[in-house]
C-alpha positions in Angstrom: 3.0 -6.5 -27.8 6.0 -4.5 -26.4 9.6 -5.2 -25.2 11.8 -3.0 -23.6 15.3 -3.7 -24.0 18.1 -1.8 -21.3 20.7 0.4 -23.4 22.7 1.7 -20.8 22.5 3.3 -17.3 19.1 4.8 -16.9 18.3 4.5 -21.0 16.2 1.6 -22.5 14.9 1.3 -25.9 11.0 0.6 -26.0 9.5 -1.2 -28.9 5.9 -1.5 -29.7 3.7 -1.9 -32.8 6.5 -1.3 -35.2 7.8 1.7 -33.7 10.8 2.5 -31.3 11.5 4.8 -28.8 14.3 5.4 -26.5 13.7 6.4 -22.9 15.6 7.8 -20.0 14.7 6.8 -16.7 15.8 8.6 -13.5 14.7 8.2 -10.0 15.5 9.3 -6.7 13.8 10.4 -3.3 10.7 8.3 -4.1 10.2 10.4 -7.6 10.8 8.8 -10.8 11.5 10.7 -14.4 10.4 9.2 -17.5 11.8 11.0 -20.7 11.9 10.8 -24.2 12.0 12.3 -27.3 8.2 13.0 -27.1 8.5 14.8 -23.6 9.1 14.0 -20.2 6.7 13.1 -16.8 7.9 12.6 -13.2 5.8 10.2 -11.3 5.7 9.8 -7.7 6.4 6.4 -6.0 3.7 5.2 -3.7 3.9 1.6 -1.5 1.4 -0.7 -2.9 1.1 -2.6 0.6 0.9 -1.2 4.1 -2.3 0.6 5.8 -1.9 4.1 4.1 0.4 6.9 4.9 2.7 7.0 7.9 0.6 9.6 9.5 -2.5 7.5 9.3 -0.4 4.8 11.4 1.1 7.5 13.8 -2.2 8.8 14.6 -3.5 4.9 15.3 -5.7 4.5 12.2 -5.4 1.0 11.0 -5.8 0.6 7.0 -6.6 -2.1 4.8 -3.3 -2.8 2.8 -5.6 -4.1 -0.1 -8.7 -4.4 -1.0 -10.1 -7.5 0.4 -12.6 -9.9 2.7 -12.9 -9.3 6.7 -12.2 -12.9 8.1 -11.4 -12.2 11.8 -11.5 -9.7 14.0 -9.5 -10.4 16.6 -9.8 -7.6 19.3 -13.0 -5.7 20.7 -13.4 -2.2 21.3 -11.8 -1.1 24.8 -9.5 -3.9 25.2 -5.5 -3.5 25.4 -3.3 -4.2 22.1 0.6 -4.6 21.9 2.6 -3.0 19.3 2.4 -5.4 16.1 -0.5 -7.2 17.6 -2.7 -8.5 15.0 -6.2 -6.7 15.2 -8.0 -7.9 12.3 -7.1 -10.3 9.5 -8.2 -9.6 5.4 -8.5 -12.2 2.7 -7.0 -10.8 -0.7 -6.1 -12.9 -3.8 -6.1 -16.3 -2.0 -3.5 -14.6 1.0 -4.3 -13.6 4.7 -3.3 -10.4 5.6 -2.8 -9.1 9.4 -3.7 -5.7 10.2 -1.6 -4.7 13.3 -1.3 -2.4 15.9 1.1 0.5 15.3 1.6 0.8 19.0 0.4 0.0 22.5 -2.9 1.1 23.4 -6.1 0.2 23.4 -8.9 -0.3 20.7 -11.1 2.9 20.3 -13.3 2.1 17.3 -13.8 -0.7 15.2 -15.4 0.0 11.5 -15.7 -3.2 10.1 -16.8 -7.1 11.2 -16.5 -10.4 9.8 -17.6 -10.8 6.3 -17.5 -7.1 5.2 -15.8 -6.2 1.9 -13.3 -3.2 2.5 -11.2 -1.0 0.0 -7.4 -0.5 0.2 -6.4 2.0 2.6 -9.8 2.4 4.0 -9.9 3.0 7.7 -10.8 -0.5 9.7 -9.8 0.5 13.4 -8.3 3.0 15.6 -6.2 2.8 18.4 -5.7 5.3 21.1 -2.1 5.1 22.9 -1.9 3.5 26.4 
């Protein structure tokens, strides 16, 4: 059982297993530094949801925001899609997740079908610019 108690801005007291450790946490520009008397580590923040890196979306690749099951495919290869149009619907943790077109264009490839289990950030389809 662990507890984290705030002490001051950016400083915390971590208590775990009868031991206590003072932590300093600093963060900016997507990085967080965690420091204590034992040393320090820097972590890079990664968005949990989203289809993957911005470069993938800019390239037209549609990635799975979470692992889940494909429950609907709303477009076929060659069809035109509008920006924000749902192309694929996933079910994950009893939620429906809509994978949408990042820009107007046509669906150039489809790499999944209804019933497939997919991993987070797996490329499911690709859109080519109009």
